[in-house]
N, C-alpha and C positions, 0 to 999 in steps of 0.2 A: 401270233406274229404274222405280219404280212410276208408273203414269200419274196425272198431276195433272188434276183436273177443274175446269172453269170452270162454276160452278153456273148462271149466267145462260144460257150456251149450252145446257146440258142442259135447262134449263127451257123454252127456246124450242123445242128439238128435240121435247120431249115434247108441247108444245101443238100443233105442226104435225102430229105423228103422230095426235093425237086428232082434229084437225080433218079430216084426210083419212079417218079411219076412220068417224067419225059426228059429228053435230053435238054440241058440248059444251053441257051444261046450265050455268046460272048458278052452281050450287053447285060443279060441277067446275072452272069457270074461277076461282072465288074461292079454290080450294084450291091453285092453282098459284103458285110463288114468282115474284112479279112485281117488276120494278125492283130486282133484287138483282144487283149487279155485282162482279166480281173476288173472289168468295168462293172461297177455295182449300181444296181437300180433299186431304189426304195420308194415306198409310198409314204406320203405325209399329208399334213393339213395346212391350209392357207389361213393365216390370221394377221391382223394388223400388228405392227411392231409395238405401238403404244395404244393401250386401252385401259379402262378402269371401270370398276363398279362403284357407284356412289350410293351412300346411305345416310339417312338422317341420324344425328347424334342424340336426338330426343324423340320420345313417342308423342303422338298427338293426332289431331284431325287435320287433314290437308285442306288448306283454305284456297290456295291458288296454284295452278300449274301453268307456267309461263312459256313453255317450249313444247313443241310437238316432236314425235318420233320422226327421224329422217332429217331433221333440221340441224344446221351447223351452230355450234356455240363456241365462244371464246373462253379462255381460262378466266375464272372469276364471275362468269355470267350467272345470274340467279335463275334457277330452274323451277323451284317450287318453295312454298313456305307453309308453316303450320298456322293454326287459327290465332294463337296468342302473339303473333309477330308484332302487331301494332303496339301492344302494351310493353313488349320488350324493347322496341325502338324508343318508346317514351322513357323507359328506365335508363337506356344508354344516354339519351339527351340530358336527362336530369343529372346523371353522373358526370357528364362532360361539363354541364353548367356549374356543378359544384367545384370542379377543377378551376374553371374560369373565375368563379366567384372568389376562390381562395387566392388567386393571383391578385385580384382587385383589393381584397382585404389586406394582403401582405404588403402591397404598395402603400396603402393608407397607413398601416402600422409603421412602415419605414419612415414615411413623412412625419408622423407624429413623434417618433423617437428622435429623429434628426432635429426637429424643432425643440424638443426638450434639451438636447445637448447644446444647440445653438443659443438657447435662452439662459443657460446656466452661466452665472457670473463667477468666474474663477477668482478667488481672493488673491490679492497681490503676494501674500506670503507663500502661495503655492507656485509662484513663478519658477520656471525651469524644472518643474516637477511633473511627473505623470500622476494620474489619479491614485494609483496604488502607492507610489512614492509619498504622495501627500498624506494618504491615510496612515502609512507606517510612521511618518514623522509626527503626526498629530497623536497617534497612539502612545508614542514615547512621552509627549508632553502631558497627556492625560494621566499616564501612570505616575509621572513625577509629581504632578499637582495633587493627585490623590494621596500619594505617599506623604506629602508635606501636610496635607489637611487632615488626614485620618485621625491623628492624635487628638484633635480638637472637635471631632464630630460629636454632636449631641448637645452642644451648648445652646441654651434657650435664646440667648440674645447676643450672638457673636459681634464683637466690635474690634476696631483697630486692626492689629496684625492678623487675628483670626479671620476677620471679615475679608481682608485682602486675600488670604489663602483660599477662602471659599469662592471669591470672584474669579481668581486665577483658574480654579478647577472648572467652574462653570464655563468660562471662556474657552478652555482647552476642549471641553466636551462639545461645545458649539462648533469649533473649528474641525474637530474630528468628524462630527456629523455632516459637516459640509463636504469633507473629503469622501465620506461614504456615499453621500447623495451623488457626487460626481461619478463615483464608480458605478452606482446603480443606473444612472442615465446612459453611461457608455455601454454597460452590459445590455441594457434594453435595446440600444441601437444595434449592437452586434447580433442579438437574437432576432431582431427585425430583418436584418440583412440576410441571415441564415434562412429565415422563414421565406423570404422572397426568392432566394436561390432555389429552395426546394420546390416552391410553387411553380416557378418557371420550368424547372426540370420535369415536374409532373405533367405540365402542359405540353412540353416538347416531346415527351415520351409516352403519350397516352396509349400507344399501341403495344408498349412493352410491359412486362411484369415489373412491379415495383413494390416497395415496402411501405409507402405512405398509405394512410386510410383512404384518401380521395382516389388515389391511383388504384388501389385494390377494389374499391367500389366500381370504378369504371371498367376494370378488367373483368370483374364478375358479370357485370351487365352485358358486356360485349360477348362473352362466352355464351351466356344464356341466349342472346340473339342469334349468334352463329349456329347454335344447336337447333334452332327453329327454322333455319334457312338451309336450303340445299343449293350449293353452288358448284359449278363445274371446275374441277381441279386442273383440267387440261383443255386445250383447244381441239375440236374435232366434231364428230357428228353423233347425234343421239341415235344409237343403234337399237336400244331397247328401252322402253319406258313403261314402268309398272306403277303409275300414279294416277289417281282419279280424285277430283275435288269431292270433299265430303266423306271420303273413306278414312279410316284410321290406319296408322302405320306404326310399326314397332321400331324403336331405335336399333340400328345395326342391320335392319333388313334391306337387302339390295333393292334399290328403287329405280336406278337409271344405269345403263351401260353406255359409256361414251368412248368412241374409238377414233383414232386418226388414220383414215384410209388412204393417206398419201404415200405411206411406206408399208411394205409387206414383208412378212417372214414366213417360212415354212418350217414346221417342226415334225420330225420323224422319230419314231421309236422302233424302227425296223432293224436297226443295225445290231447284229450280235457281236460277241467278243472277237470272232475271227475277222469280221468285216471292219469293225471300228478302228482297228489298228492300221488299216489302209487309208484312213481318212485323216486329213490335216486341216487345221484352221487356216482359212484363206484359200482353200482349194476351190477351183472353179467347178460349177455344176451346170448342167442343162436341165431345164424344167419344162414339163408339159402338164396341162390341167385336163382332167377327165372331161370337164364340161366345155372346154375350149380346145379341142384336139388340133386345130389349125394354128394355134398360137404357140410360138416358141419363145421361151424366156431364159434369161441368164441369171446366175446368182453366185454367191460365194459362201463357204462354210464360215459361220461366225462364232459358233460355240459347240464344243463337244463335252457332254456331261462327264463329270468326274465320278458320279455315283451310278448305280445300275438299278434295274428292276428285274424281277424274276417272273416270267410268264410261262407257267407249266414246264419249268425246268430250263427254259431258254433265258440266258443272261442277255439283257437288252440295254442299249444306251440311247439317250436322246441326243439328237444332233439338230442344230438350228442353222437355217440358211437364209441369208438376207438377199432379197431379189434386187437385181440391178434395173429390171424393167417392171412395167406395170401395164394394166389394160383396163379400160372402163367397165368391162363386164366381169371383172374379178369380184368374188364375193367371199366373205368370211366363211371358213369351214369347207371350202372346195377341196376335193381330192387332188393331190399333186403327185406326179411321178418324177423322181429325182435321179439323174444320171451323174454319178460322181466321176469327173474326168481326171485321169492320172496325169 
């Protein structure tokens, strides 16, 4: 643990040393911090508030590295890609073309089904009926005609009354089949409309997961492509780049570190259980950097850890401080000294 300083004790020690060495002048005494108690000074590290390590989701050989270390990137920018990216892009295009083709085929199927319905000549006896009502009515006629004719079925040469019964049954079957055809054409139209609705939904939601075959194919192709591309998830600067063209890389291995250096935070683990109870969220702090001794910075406590770490018997807590100020010479990892103001 870095040593915590009690400013009032240091001040008193300095005054005593000065008194022993030589008489202090009024000016020197007035410059000493007097009546300041329990001012806690801790050591911490400077780091950007937002940074991320980016890795490929697939293993392979690096084909292109499109950004250099120290350069700025925007969220979504392509950083690098693997060798099979071109083939994967072609697969995505084919899958998207399949979706578009299905939309076209669904439109054609709808036009054909509509034409079949429009060309159907509804018999006059079906007036004021729906197709299902007509089929039900004709089924009743078929059943009655069959009941009347069945006792005479098997006659080799039916004549007269029997012949009339046979013709009545045949006509009833014909009208029943007409009603069934009407139902089939309307059902085909309904199915075509549903197909077109699904095709349009697939086309509108290509980026989303879906249950249709064409949409699943497109999603799978897109996932494979995204795994072979490395894109920045945030806007910032490339702080560290571990990529070279022609080298192999393993999925999940850190390849790039990207950081937003416009906002900074200091984290310290110097505060023990006696000190941390004197710290409050939102508390103002003064900050100085070891590398920039003439730069004075301000900040506020943003977070106090709920959990602890044990360092050789010392119970320590991490505290985070957001800086209100910045300086162009600030660098990631610089040592910072924090004075917590009561």
